[in-house]
N, C-alpha and C positions, 0 to 999 in steps of 0.2 A: 165318234169314239176317239179318244186320245190314247195313242200307244206310248207307254212308258218304257224307256230304254234304260237298262242298268249295265254299268260297266264296273267290274270289280277292280280294286286297286291291288295289284299283285307284285310282290317283290321276291326274287329268288337269289339266294347266295349260297356259297360253299364256304364252310369254316374249316381251316386246316391249322392246327396248333395255334389258335388265337388270331390268325390272319383271315380276313374275309375277302372273297372274290365274287363279283357279281356274275350271275348266270343269266343267259338269254333264254334257255329252254332246258327242260328236263324230260326224259322219256324212259321207257323201260330199258334199263341197261346202259343208258348214256346220259351225259350232260353236255351242254354247250355253254361256254363262257362268253361274256361280252368281249373281254380281252383276255385271251388264253395266257395264263402264267406258265412258268416252268415249275413243275411239281414232280416229285418222285412218286413211286408206288407208295401209297399211304392210306391210312384211315382218315376219314373226314366226316363232316356232318352237313347235310343239306338243310337249309332253313327256308321255309316257304311261308310268307305272310300274305294272307288274303283278307283285305278289309280290316286290318289290325289284328287278325287272329293268326297266331303263329303255330306252325307245326315243324317238328324237327325229326330227322331220322339219320342214323349212321349209314355210311356207304364206304366201300373200298375202291380206291382208284386203282384199277387192275394194272394199267400200264404207265401210270403217271400222266403228265401232260407236258406238251411243248408248244411254244407259241404258234406254230403253223397247223396245229390240230383243229379240225372243224368240230368233231365230236370226240368225247373222251369216254372210254368205258368206265362205268361206275356201277358197282353191284351193291344192292341194298343188303345190309347185315341184319339178320333177324335173331333175336334171343331165343 
């Protein structure tokens, strides 16, 4: 029996007023940047692409972000 292994191609980014920032991880209530930028409290959009299929959802950066942050609070916004 041959085991087939499948690994998805995943890309995560945060879009803030047209600027894109690469994310390392997302979780309930937080995001982690690959290189944390300096951002104010703001509305943003998470873009997750898995094997070419894109999903987007709005979030609010509760405290903003500064370069020494490991995790940044991000609350999903629901209509």
